[in-house]
Structures are given as C-alpha cells and as structure tokens.
C-alpha positions as CSV (number, residue, x, y, z in Angstrom):
1,M,-147.0,-72.8,139.0
2,Y,-148.9,-69.9,137.3
3,L,-152.2,-71.6,137.7
4,A,-151.6,-72.8,141.3
5,I,-150.4,-69.5,142.6
6,S,-153.2,-67.7,140.8
7,A,-155.8,-70.1,142.4
8,K,-154.3,-69.6,145.9
9,Y,-153.6,-65.9,146.0
10,G,-155.8,-64.3,143.4
11,D,-155.6,-63.8,139.7
12,I,-152.3,-62.9,138.2
13,P,-152.4,-60.5,135.3
14,N,-151.6,-61.7,131.8
15,L,-147.8,-62.0,131.6
16,D,-145.1,-62.4,129.0
17,I,-142.2,-64.1,130.8
18,L,-138.7,-63.7,129.3
19,V,-135.9,-65.9,130.7
20,W,-132.2,-65.6,130.1
21,S,-129.4,-67.5,131.8
22,Q,-125.7,-67.8,131.9
23,L,-126.0,-71.3,133.4
24,P,-125.6,-74.3,131.1
25,T,-128.6,-76.6,131.4
26,G,-128.2,-80.3,132.4
27,A,-124.7,-79.7,133.8
28,G,-125.5,-80.2,137.5
29,L,-125.4,-76.4,138.3
30,G,-129.0,-76.0,139.5
31,S,-130.2,-74.2,136.4
32,S,-133.7,-75.6,136.8
33,A,-133.9,-74.5,140.4
34,A,-132.6,-71.0,139.5
35,Y,-135.4,-70.8,137.0
36,A,-138.0,-72.1,139.4
37,V,-137.0,-69.6,142.2
38,C,-137.0,-66.6,139.8
39,L,-140.4,-67.7,138.4
40,A,-141.9,-68.2,141.9
41,A,-140.6,-64.8,143.1
42,A,-142.0,-63.0,140.0
43,L,-145.4,-64.7,140.1
44,L,-145.9,-64.2,143.9
45,T,-144.9,-60.5,143.5
46,A,-147.2,-60.0,140.5
47,C,-150.3,-61.3,142.4
48,G,-149.4,-59.4,145.7
49,A,-148.7,-62.5,147.8
50,I,-145.3,-60.9,148.6
51,S,-144.3,-57.3,148.6
52,C,-142.3,-55.5,146.0
53,P,-139.2,-54.7,148.2
54,L,-137.5,-52.3,145.7
55,K,-137.6,-48.7,146.9
56,E,-137.1,-45.6,144.7
57,G,-133.4,-45.1,144.0
58,E,-132.4,-48.6,144.9
59,S,-130.8,-50.9,142.2
60,T,-131.5,-54.1,144.0
61,A,-133.5,-55.4,147.0
62,R,-134.4,-58.7,148.7
63,W,-137.5,-60.0,150.3
64,T,-138.1,-60.7,154.1
65,E,-137.2,-64.1,155.6
66,E,-140.9,-65.0,155.7
67,E,-141.4,-64.0,152.0
68,L,-138.2,-65.9,151.0
69,T,-139.6,-69.0,152.8
70,L,-142.8,-68.7,150.6
71,I,-140.7,-68.3,147.5
72,N,-138.7,-71.3,148.4
73,S,-141.8,-73.5,149.0
74,W,-143.2,-72.7,145.6
75,A,-139.8,-73.1,143.9
76,F,-139.6,-76.5,145.4
77,Q,-143.0,-77.4,143.8
78,G,-141.5,-76.2,140.5
79,E,-138.5,-78.5,141.0
80,R,-140.9,-81.4,141.7
81,V,-142.6,-80.8,138.3
82,I,-139.2,-80.9,136.6
83,H,-137.4,-83.7,138.6
84,G,-140.0,-85.7,140.5
85,N,-138.3,-86.1,143.8
86,P,-135.7,-83.4,144.4
87,S,-133.8,-82.9,147.6
88,G,-134.7,-79.2,147.9
89,V,-131.1,-78.1,148.2
90,D,-130.8,-76.3,144.8
91,N,-133.9,-74.2,145.2
92,A,-132.9,-73.4,148.8
93,V,-129.5,-72.1,147.7
94,G,-131.1,-70.2,144.9
95,T,-133.5,-68.6,147.4
96,W,-131.2,-67.7,150.3
97,G,-127.8,-67.7,148.6
98,G,-124.7,-68.0,150.6
99,A,-123.9,-71.5,151.9
100,L,-126.1,-74.2,153.3
101,R,-125.6,-77.4,155.1
102,Y,-127.7,-80.4,154.0
103,Q,-127.8,-83.5,156.1
104,S,-130.5,-86.2,156.3
105,G,-133.0,-84.0,154.6
106,K,-132.4,-81.0,156.9
107,I,-131.2,-77.7,155.3
108,T,-129.4,-75.2,157.6
109,P,-128.1,-71.8,156.3
110,L,-124.5,-71.1,157.4
111,K,-123.8,-67.7,158.8
112,R,-120.9,-65.4,158.1
113,V,-119.2,-67.5,155.4
114,P,-116.7,-65.7,153.1
115,M,-117.3,-65.3,149.4
116,L,-114.9,-67.7,147.6
117,R,-113.5,-67.2,144.1
118,I,-113.8,-70.3,142.0
119,L,-113.2,-71.4,138.4
120,L,-116.2,-73.4,137.2
121,T,-115.5,-75.9,134.5
122,N,-118.0,-77.9,132.4
123,T,-116.4,-81.0,131.0
124,K,-119.4,-81.3,128.6
125,V,-119.5,-85.0,129.4
126,P,-123.2,-86.0,129.9
127,R,-124.1,-88.2,132.8
128,S,-127.2,-89.7,134.5
129,T,-127.6,-88.8,138.2
130,K,-130.0,-91.7,138.5
131,V,-127.4,-94.2,137.2
132,L,-124.6,-92.8,139.3
133,V,-126.7,-93.0,142.5
134,A,-127.7,-96.6,141.7
135,D,-124.0,-97.5,141.2
136,V,-123.0,-96.0,144.5
137,K,-125.8,-97.8,146.3
138,E,-124.7,-101.1,144.8
139,K,-121.2,-100.5,146.0
140,L,-122.4,-99.7,149.5
141,L,-124.4,-103.0,149.6
142,K,-121.5,-105.0,148.2
143,F,-118.7,-103.6,150.4
144,P,-120.3,-101.9,153.4
145,A,-117.2,-102.3,155.6
146,I,-115.2,-100.5,153.0
147,M,-117.6,-97.9,151.7
148,N,-119.3,-96.7,154.9
149,P,-116.0,-95.4,156.4
150,V,-115.5,-93.5,153.1
151,L,-118.9,-91.8,153.5
152,D,-118.0,-91.1,157.2
153,S,-114.8,-89.4,156.1
154,I,-116.6,-87.3,153.5
155,D,-119.0,-86.2,156.2
156,A,-116.0,-85.3,158.4
157,I,-114.6,-83.3,155.5
158,S,-117.8,-81.4,155.2
159,Q,-117.9,-80.6,158.9
160,E,-114.2,-79.5,158.9
161,C,-114.9,-77.3,155.9
162,Q,-118.0,-75.7,157.6
163,S,-116.0,-74.9,160.7
164,L,-113.2,-73.3,158.7
165,L,-115.6,-71.2,156.5
166,E,-117.5,-69.9,159.6
167,T,-114.3,-68.8,161.3
168,M,-112.6,-67.3,158.3
169,P,-114.4,-63.9,158.2
170,A,-113.7,-63.1,161.9
171,N,-110.2,-64.7,162.2
172,P,-108.6,-64.9,158.8
173,S,-105.3,-66.8,158.6
174,P,-102.7,-67.5,155.9
175,E,-103.4,-71.2,156.5
176,D,-107.1,-71.1,155.6
177,Y,-106.7,-71.6,151.9
178,P,-104.1,-74.3,152.0
179,V,-106.4,-76.2,154.4
180,L,-109.4,-75.7,152.0
181,E,-107.2,-76.9,149.1
182,E,-106.2,-80.0,151.0
183,L,-109.9,-80.8,151.8
184,F,-110.7,-80.4,148.1
185,D,-108.0,-83.0,147.2
186,I,-109.1,-85.5,149.9
187,N,-112.8,-85.1,149.0
188,Q,-112.0,-85.7,145.3
189,H,-110.1,-88.9,146.0
190,H,-113.0,-90.2,148.1
191,L,-115.5,-89.4,145.4
192,N,-113.4,-91.4,143.0
193,V,-113.4,-94.3,145.4
194,L,-117.2,-94.1,145.5
195,G,-117.2,-94.4,141.7
196,V,-118.6,-91.0,140.7
197,G,-115.3,-89.8,139.1
198,H,-114.6,-89.7,135.4
199,P,-111.4,-89.5,133.3
200,S,-112.5,-86.0,132.2
201,L,-112.6,-84.9,135.8
202,D,-109.2,-86.5,136.5
203,R,-107.9,-84.5,133.5
204,L,-109.4,-81.3,134.9
205,C,-107.7,-81.9,138.2
206,Q,-104.3,-82.6,136.5
207,V,-104.5,-79.4,134.4
208,T,-105.3,-77.2,137.3
209,A,-102.7,-78.9,139.5
210,S,-100.1,-78.0,136.9
211,H,-100.9,-74.3,137.7
212,G,-100.8,-74.9,141.4
213,L,-104.6,-75.0,141.8
214,H,-106.9,-77.5,143.4
215,S,-110.1,-78.9,142.0
216,K,-113.0,-81.3,142.7
217,L,-116.1,-82.4,141.0
218,T,-119.4,-80.8,141.8
219,G,-122.9,-82.2,141.3
220,A,-123.5,-85.9,140.6
221,G,-120.1,-86.5,139.0
222,G,-119.5,-89.0,136.2
223,G,-118.6,-86.0,134.0
224,G,-120.5,-82.7,134.3
225,C,-118.8,-79.9,136.2
226,G,-115.8,-79.4,138.5
227,I,-114.8,-76.4,140.7
228,T,-111.3,-75.0,141.2
229,L,-110.5,-72.9,144.3
230,L,-108.9,-69.6,143.5
231,R,-107.0,-67.9,146.4
232,P,-107.5,-64.2,146.8
233,D,-104.0,-63.6,145.5
234,T,-104.3,-65.9,142.5
235,S,-103.2,-63.7,139.6
236,L,-105.3,-62.9,136.5
237,L,-102.4,-64.3,134.4
238,A,-102.6,-67.7,136.2
239,V,-106.4,-67.9,135.9
240,E,-106.3,-67.1,132.2
241,A,-103.5,-69.6,131.5
242,T,-105.5,-72.3,133.4
243,K,-108.6,-71.5,131.5
244,E,-106.7,-71.6,128.2
245,D,-105.4,-75.1,129.0
246,L,-108.8,-76.3,130.1
247,C,-110.5,-75.0,127.0
248,A,-107.8,-76.8,124.9
249,C,-109.2,-80.0,126.5
250,G,-112.6,-79.2,125.0
251,F,-114.0,-77.9,128.4
252,E,-115.8,-74.6,129.0
253,C,-114.8,-72.3,131.9
254,W,-116.1,-69.4,133.9
255,E,-114.7,-67.5,136.8
256,T,-117.4,-66.9,139.4
257,N,-118.0,-66.8,143.2
258,I,-119.5,-69.1,145.8
259,G,-121.5,-67.3,148.6
260,A,-123.3,-64.7,146.5
261,P,-126.8,-63.5,147.6
262,G,-129.9,-65.5,146.6
263,V,-132.9,-64.4,144.6
264,T,-132.9,-60.6,144.2
265,L,-135.2,-58.0,142.6
266,H,-133.3,-55.7,140.2
267,S,-134.4,-52.3,138.9
268,S,-134.2,-51.8,135.2
269,S,-131.4,-49.3,135.6
270,S,-129.2,-52.0,137.2
271,L,-129.5,-54.4,134.2
272,N,-126.7,-54.6,131.6
273,T,-127.3,-53.5,128.0
274,K,-127.6,-57.0,126.6
275,V,-130.5,-57.8,129.0
276,L,-132.2,-54.4,128.4
277,H,-132.1,-55.1,124.7
278,A,-133.7,-58.5,125.2
279,L,-136.4,-57.0,127.3
280,G,-137.0,-54.2,124.8
281,E,-137.5,-56.8,122.0
282,S,-140.0,-58.8,124.0
C-alpha cells in the first residue's frame, strides 16, 4: 500500500508506523480491516492526497465524504492483500462507522441509528470461514426447499432490525429492546439450522440468558465471537456478573458499543497515557 500510494500521489516521506490494537486478531472482528483503514488514512494524509482535517484546539476530526471514499478504496486493496477476495464490508464499517446494510454486494450506510451497548465475547474457539461457507453451500444444494426459506427468514430479520433501528432515535419506545432481543434469539436459532453454530456459542447464549440477556454469534460462526445486547438500564452489577460467568467458561469479554464513528484523526493530547508512552518509545 505504501508503494502504490506513493507511486500514484507522490513520494511519501520515510515513516515509522506504530500499530496498537484492542481487537483480538483472527476472531472475526475485522481487525485486519481496521488496520488497513488506519494505514490507508495515514499514508494518504502523509502524501497530501487527502487533507489533515484536525484544526487547532480540536481533539478529534474526520475527513470529508469524498476523502473517506478514497480511504475506503485503498483499505479494500489492503484487505485484498490479506484475504484475497473480501466482501468489502469490514473496511466500509471501519471507514464510515455507524451501521451499514450489505446485500448482494451493495453496501448502504444507515442513517440515524442509535448507539447500542453490547457485551462482546470471544469463545477462543478457532474456526475456518472457508470451511463454514463450504458447509452451508453444501446444505443449500442438498436441501434447497428447507434451507432457502431459512435464508429468506434471516433476510426478513435483517430488514425488521433495520427498520427498528432507524425509527428508534426519533420515536423511542419501551418495546424497542424486547423486539431486538427477540430478533437476536430467532436469528441465532436460524444460524444453528444453517450449521454455523458451535457448542461454545450455545454455552455463551445459555450463560447470558441466565442473567436475562440475549446473545447471538457474530462473524462466520463455528466458534469465534458472540455479541450480547445490553439494554440502557442494564446495571453494572448484572454486566459484571455475566462477564464473570463467561470468563469462568474460558471466554474473554469486553463491554463496547455498536454504532461508533469510523476512522478518525486524533490529536496527541486526546490519546491515553499508555498510547503516548508507546509513541514516545518508538
């Protein structure tokens, strides 16, 4: 990416690039795309292909839509180097943030979606996306009359979820989260039918259900990670008790948000002490 961007937009100065991440690699969380997006943004800024949007006194800033599109296109090339034939979803989410709809190769950013609290759990069970996709394809070919309606139902769940998320900010209702929880449960059952579940993910769902929470797999399935929806009124005590039980299963947990902004330029003053220390040692 360094050589290609330099050849297209002019020489990039000699750089030392320091990377740190809180994302576990190889867990289906888009860590490679996050890396590619940040690298593309940094290199394009360094050679002047995009502006430096940070103004004096600001702690963070984002690029224009046109510049984000350029960042995304180069990040996708980085993903191709890493994965060969990626969908482009992960780098698009890393670039624009928020929520996106992906259907038949078309990516559409969703407007006005709320930021959702989630518990992200890594089962630490390795899996192969390639093998899982091949197994699902085999099932579809073997039982088309059974499996195609399952896929249609999953599509309907996605559309229902999209409609709900887009109406939540303007017309919040006490029923919003129970509906989302029900959609989580139905989706997880369907994914098990497709064959991308795993006993570790079943255990995750059982543990969180014992605390009144609802979970589903994320990524390719077959292990990897799951997400648990946290209502706005879910207490810290309940979250900590759930995390403790999940860690007792050998899992790793983080509380985070869905719907955060995408790639962002930060001033040095906005970075935490740990990051500043790492930069100072580079």
